[in-house]
C-alpha positions in Angstrom: 7.8 -68.8 23.3 6.7 -65.4 24.2 8.3 -62.6 22.4 9.1 -58.9 22.9 10.1 -56.9 19.5 11.0 -53.4 19.5 10.7 -52.1 16.0 9.9 -49.1 14.0 6.3 -49.8 12.9 4.4 -49.0 9.5 3.9 -46.0 8.4 7.3 -45.1 9.7 9.2 -44.1 6.7 11.8 -46.8 7.1 13.1 -49.8 5.4 12.9 -52.1 8.6 9.2 -51.1 9.4 8.2 -51.7 5.6 9.8 -54.3 4.0 12.0 -56.0 6.8 9.3 -56.1 9.5 6.6 -56.5 7.7 8.3 -59.3 5.4 8.9 -61.6 8.7 5.9 -60.5 10.9 3.9 -63.4 9.8 5.8 -66.4 10.5 7.4 -64.6 13.3 3.8 -64.5 15.1 3.1 -67.8 13.5 6.1 -69.1 15.4 5.7 -67.0 18.8 3.5 -65.6 21.0 4.7 -61.7 20.0 4.2 -58.6 21.6 5.4 -55.5 19.2 6.2 -52.3 21.3 6.6 -48.7 19.9 7.1 -45.2 20.6 5.1 -43.8 17.5 1.5 -42.5 18.5 0.0 -43.5 15.1 0.6 -47.7 13.3 -0.9 -49.5 11.2 -4.0 -51.3 12.9 -3.8 -54.5 10.2 -0.4 -55.5 12.6 -3.3 -56.3 15.2 -4.4 -59.4 13.8 -1.1 -61.1 14.0 0.5 -59.5 17.1 -0.6 -57.9 20.6 1.2 -54.1 20.0 2.0 -51.9 23.1 2.9 -47.9 23.0 5.3 -47.0 25.7 7.7 -44.3 26.1 11.6 -44.8 27.5 10.3 -43.0 30.9 7.3 -44.8 30.8 7.2 -48.8 30.2 5.2 -51.4 32.2 8.5 -53.3 33.1 5.9 -56.1 34.5 4.6 -56.4 31.1 8.1 -56.4 29.6 9.5 -59.1 32.0 6.6 -61.7 31.3 8.3 -62.6 28.1 10.9 -65.3 27.5 13.0 -62.8 25.5 13.0 -59.5 24.2 14.4 -58.0 20.5 15.9 -54.4 19.7 16.4 -53.5 16.6 18.9 -51.0 16.2 19.8 -48.9 13.6 21.4 -45.3 12.1 18.4 -42.9 12.3 17.7 -41.9 15.8 14.1 -40.6 14.9 13.3 -44.5 14.3 16.0 -45.9 17.5 16.2 -43.8 20.1 13.4 -45.0 22.1 14.5 -48.7 21.3 18.3 -47.8 22.5 17.3 -46.3 25.5 14.9 -49.3 27.0 17.5 -51.5 25.8 20.1 -50.2 28.3 17.7 -51.1 31.2 16.1 -54.4 30.0 18.6 -57.0 28.4 17.7 -58.4 25.5 19.4 -59.9 21.8 20.0 -56.7 19.9 19.4 -57.1 16.1 22.3 -54.6 14.4 21.2 -53.0 11.2 24.8 -51.0 10.7 27.4 -52.0 12.5 28.6 -48.3 12.7 26.4 -46.3 14.4 28.6 -43.1 15.0 25.7 -41.3 13.0 22.7 -42.3 15.4 24.3 -41.4 18.4 26.0 -37.8 16.7 22.4 -36.9 16.0 21.1 -38.1 19.0 23.5 -36.3 21.4 24.1 -33.3 19.7 21.2 -33.0 17.5 18.1 -34.0 19.7 19.0 -33.9 22.7 21.7 -30.8 22.3 24.0 -32.8 24.9 27.4 -32.2 23.3 29.3 -33.2 26.4 27.5 -36.2 26.7 28.7 -37.5 23.1 32.3 -36.2 23.8 31.9 -38.4 26.7 30.6 -41.6 24.6 33.8 -40.9 22.3 36.4 -40.4 25.3 34.8 -43.2 26.9 35.7 -45.9 24.3 38.5 -44.3 22.1 40.0 -42.6 25.0 42.3 -39.4 24.3 43.0 -40.2 20.4 38.9 -40.5 19.8 38.0 -36.9 21.9 41.3 -35.0 20.1 39.2 -36.0 16.8 35.8 -35.6 18.0 36.4 -32.0 19.6 38.0 -31.1 16.1 35.1 -32.4 14.5 33.0 -30.5 16.2 34.5 -27.1 16.4 36.7 -26.8 13.5 35.9 -29.1 11.1 39.2 -30.3 10.2 37.7 -33.7 11.3 34.4 -35.0 8.8 31.9 -37.3 10.2 33.0 -39.5 7.5 36.2 -40.3 9.3 34.9 -40.3 12.6 32.2 -42.9 11.3 35.0 -45.4 9.8 37.1 -44.9 12.9 34.9 -44.2 15.8 31.8 -46.2 14.9 30.3 -46.7 18.6 29.3 -50.1 18.0 29.7 -51.1 21.8 27.8 -48.5 23.0 24.9 -49.7 20.7 25.4 -53.6 22.1 26.1 -52.2 25.7 23.9 -54.5 28.3 22.5 -56.8 25.5 22.9 -60.5 25.7 23.3 -61.5 22.3 23.9 -59.8 18.6 21.7 -61.1 15.5 23.5 -59.2 12.4 23.6 -59.7 8.5 26.8 -59.6 6.9 30.1 -61.6 7.5 31.6 -57.8 8.3 29.7 -57.5 11.2 30.3 -61.0 12.4 33.8 -60.4 12.8 34.1 -57.4 14.2 31.5 -58.2 16.9 33.1 -61.1 17.9 36.3 -59.4 17.7 35.2 -57.7 20.6 35.1 -60.9 22.5 31.9 -59.9 24.8 28.7 -61.2 23.1 27.6 -63.8 21.5 26.9 -63.2 17.6 24.5 -64.7 14.7 24.0 -63.8 11.5 21.4 -64.7 8.9 21.0 -62.8 5.8 18.5 -59.9 5.8 15.1 -61.0 4.3 13.1 -60.1 1.6 9.1 -61.6 0.9 8.1 -61.8 -2.4 4.5 -61.6 -3.4 2.7 -64.4 -5.2 2.4 -63.2 -8.7 6.0 -63.9 -10.2 8.3 -60.7 -10.4 10.4 -62.8 -12.7 8.8 -61.3 -15.8 8.9 -57.2 -14.4 11.4 -56.6 -17.3 8.1 -56.8 -19.7 7.0 -53.2 -18.5 10.3 -51.6 -19.1 9.7 -49.4 -22.4 12.7 -51.1 -24.6 14.4 -47.4 -26.2 15.8 -44.4 -24.6 15.1 -42.1 -23.0 16.4 -45.0 -20.2 14.9 -44.6 -16.6 17.2 -44.4 -13.9 16.1 -44.6 -10.0 17.5 -44.1 -6.7 15.6 -44.1 -3.4 16.0 -43.8 0.1 17.4 -41.5 2.8 19.7 -39.4 0.4 22.1 -38.7 3.6 26.1 -37.5 2.2 26.9 -41.3 1.8 24.0 -42.5 -1.2 26.5 -40.0 -3.2 23.9 -38.1 -5.0 26.0 -35.6 -5.7 28.4 -37.8 -8.0 25.5 -39.5 -9.4 24.7 -35.7 -10.7 28.0 -34.9 -11.3 28.6 -38.2 -14.2 25.3 -37.6 -15.5 25.6 -33.8 -16.3 29.2 -34.6 -17.9 27.9 -37.8 -20.0 28.3 -37.2 -23.2 24.8 -39.3 -23.9 23.3 -38.1 -21.1 20.2 -37.0 -22.9 19.2 -40.9 -23.5 18.6 -41.0 -19.5 16.1 -39.7 -17.0 16.9 -39.7 -13.3 14.2 -40.1 -10.8 15.0 -39.5 -7.0 13.1 -41.1 -4.6 13.5 -40.2 -0.6 13.9 -37.9 1.9 16.6 -35.2 1.2 18.5 -33.2 4.2 17.5 -30.0 2.2 15.7 -30.0 -1.3 16.3 -26.0 -2.1 20.3 -27.2 -2.1 19.6 -29.9 -4.1 17.6 -28.1 -6.7 19.9 -25.7 -6.8 23.0 -27.8 -7.7 20.8 -29.9 -10.0 19.8 -26.0 -11.7 23.9 -25.5 -11.6 24.7 -28.8 -13.6 22.2 -27.9 -16.2 20.3 -31.3 -16.1 17.0 -30.2 -14.7 15.3 -31.8 -17.7 16.8 -34.8 -17.1 16.5 -35.0 -12.6 12.8 -35.3 -10.8 13.0 -35.5 -7.0 9.7 -37.5 -5.9 10.0 -37.1 -2.1 9.0 -40.7 0.1 7.1 -43.2 -1.5 5.6 -46.0 -0.2 6.7 -49.6 -1.2 3.6 -50.3 -3.6 4.3 -46.9 -5.1 7.8 -47.5 -5.5 7.7 -50.9 -6.9 5.1 -49.9 -9.5 8.2 -47.3 -10.5 11.3 -49.8 -10.4 8.9 -51.9 -12.4 9.3 -49.8 -15.4 12.8 -48.1 -14.5 16.1 -49.7 -16.4 18.8 -49.2 -14.3 18.9 -48.5 -10.2 21.4 -47.0 -8.3 22.4 -47.7 -5.1 25.7 -45.9 -4.0 27.0 -46.0 -0.4 30.1 -44.3 1.0 31.2 -44.8 3.6 29.5 -47.9 4.1 27.6 -47.9 8.1 28.5 -52.1 7.7 25.1 -52.8 6.8 23.1 -55.2 4.1 21.0 -53.2 2.2 17.2 -53.6 2.0 17.0 -51.3 -0.8 19.3 -53.8 -2.9 16.9 -57.1 -2.0 14.0 -54.7 -3.5 16.1 -53.7 -6.5 16.5 -57.5 -7.1 12.6 -58.1 -6.2 11.7 -56.2 -8.9 14.6 -58.1 -11.4 16.0 -54.5 -12.0 20.3 -54.3 -12.5 22.0 -52.1 -10.4 25.6 -49.6 -10.1 26.6 -50.6 -5.9 29.8 -49.1 -4.5 32.4 -51.4 -4.3 32.9 -51.6 -0.4 31.6 -54.0 2.5 28.6 -56.1 2.2 28.0 -55.0 -1.5 31.4 -56.0 -2.4 30.7 -59.5 -1.4 28.0 -59.1 -4.3 28.3 -61.5 -7.5 29.8 -59.5 -10.3 27.2 -60.6 -12.6 24.4 -59.3 -10.1 25.6 -55.8 -9.9 27.9 -53.4 -11.4 30.6 -52.5 -9.1 31.4 -48.5 -8.7 34.7 -48.2 -7.2 34.8 -45.4 -4.5 37.8 -43.9 -5.5 36.8 -43.4 -9.3 33.0 -43.0 -9.0 32.1 -40.6 -11.8 34.4 -42.7 -14.1 32.8 -45.7 -13.3 29.4 -44.8 -13.3 29.8 -42.9 -16.8 31.4 -46.7 -17.9 28.4 -48.3 -16.7 26.3 -46.0 -18.2 27.8 -46.3 -21.7 28.1 -50.0 -21.4 24.4 -49.9 -20.4 24.3 -48.3 -24.0 25.6 -50.7 -25.7 24.1 -53.6 -24.3 20.8 -52.9 -22.5 19.8 -56.9 -22.8 23.0 -57.6 -20.9 22.0 -55.5 -18.1 18.7 -57.2 -17.8 20.0 -60.5 -17.8 22.0 -59.1 -14.4 18.7 -58.3 -12.8 17.4 -61.6 -13.4 20.5 -63.2 -11.9 19.9 -60.7 -8.5 16.7 -61.9 -8.8 17.6 -65.6 -8.2 19.9 -64.7 -6.1 17.3 -63.0 -3.9 15.0 -66.4 -3.9 17.8 -68.3 -3.2 19.7 -66.6 -0.1 17.0 -64.0 1.1 14.2 -66.6 2.3 12.1 -64.9 5.7 11.0 -68.2 6.8 15.0 -68.8 7.0 15.8 -65.7 9.0 13.1 -66.0 11.3 13.9 -69.8 12.4 17.5 -68.1 13.0 15.6 -65.4 15.4 13.6 -68.4 17.1 16.7 -70.1 17.6 18.4 -67.2 19.7 15.0 -66.6 21.8 15.6 -70.7 22.5 18.7 -69.3 23.7 18.2 -66.4 25.9 18.5 -68.5 28.9 21.8 -69.8 28.2 22.9 -65.9 26.9 21.6 -64.7 30.2 23.6 -66.8 32.3 27.0 -66.4 30.2 25.9 -62.1 31.0 25.9 -62.5 34.5 29.2 -64.3 34.4 30.9 -61.6 32.5 29.4 -59.1 34.6 30.9 -60.8 37.8 33.8 -61.2 36.0 34.2 -57.4 35.3 33.0 -56.2 38.6 35.8 -58.8 40.4 38.5 -57.7 38.0 38.2 -54.0 38.6 38.0 -54.9 42.8 40.5 -56.9 42.3 42.7 -54.4 40.7 42.1 -51.8 43.6 43.7 -54.2 46.0 46.5 -55.7 43.8 48.2 -52.4 43.2 50.7 -53.5 40.9 50.2 -57.1 40.5 50.4 -57.5 37.0 47.6 -59.4 35.2 46.5 -61.3 38.3 43.2 -59.2 38.5 42.3 -60.0 34.9 43.5 -63.8 35.2 41.0 -64.5 37.9 38.5 -62.6 36.6 38.8 -64.3 33.2 39.0 -67.8 35.0 35.3 -66.8 36.9 34.2 -66.2 33.4 35.5 -69.7 32.1 33.9 -71.2 35.1 30.5 -69.6 34.9 29.7 -69.3 31.9 31.4 -69.9 28.0 
């Protein structure tokens, strides 16, 4: 089967490229005739040994080549730098969306207002999906700050905009399944986010970790607001035994100058080190010699965390926020932090760690076992291939839905005050043409 795959490619600084894609690519390429589509000017040329790589721009794309494949997959996440072009193509060429983040408000806010400088377009999309109430909230968010972006993300996630025109949806969490199904428009499938393990076992990773303090804490990824780094810094700064820990921060930060100033104000400059982005090999070496990872997310974007899988990959215990997908993780494989009690809970876990590092080490081992049991790339690729095999059915279903929608809208104009009759007829057309 010929498959088009739109996705960030290495060396793009996103886990969707260097964890997710790299992990599934060998199997996906083995079982399909794969073409990788990218708007990047540079990519890892080793990818071309597994698949054809085609460069495109949304306004200049070879539609003939695109239509020659059996199905197209679009990977959509929350960073407009990596996913804007993918989304733009998906609006013109129906395919299956792999939705990495359930709530994508931040993607559209940064794309429309930040990149395109199109504030009116952003407001129009909010009004289109959420009416006058959403428009009022978005206007307050823009003009007065009375509503913050966390509120907008939670209440106006803009998920339907990411899925508009798609044939079907692949998600990674049960929460996402339930919310997409509730929209009653697209078929949806769920597969656990995959993680590839190398041939050497990482089950003995703890042998690299020093047995005495200072113990190494680590957090990594893009350090946006929802990564709760300030709460971590406050918890460390006011922790009575703070000098028994060191904190390493790997990843890009929105404003390094402000963050360094904050660290200085808290008086923990000697305990915290900022490292910037680290490639997978380098970061894995750091995780092998760390003692406790901090992987907080609030508000969550409805994602399953590739970072968490990387943490477990290195048999490392971790703190996670007790929300969304993270709430579903076994209580003996992670330590949960309540959003309303972040500092207290972080400090309680640090105290528990000092009391019994061995118990936390066992937590990391249980996380590794869960990774091996539930996040197999081969199973994930099989789920992708099953969706690809159903592409023809999805197209028929979409055609039926689009026809029913047009008929319902047209008859609504004719019928005037005919009550629910247009909707009933549209529903009947959909049932006849596609399940």
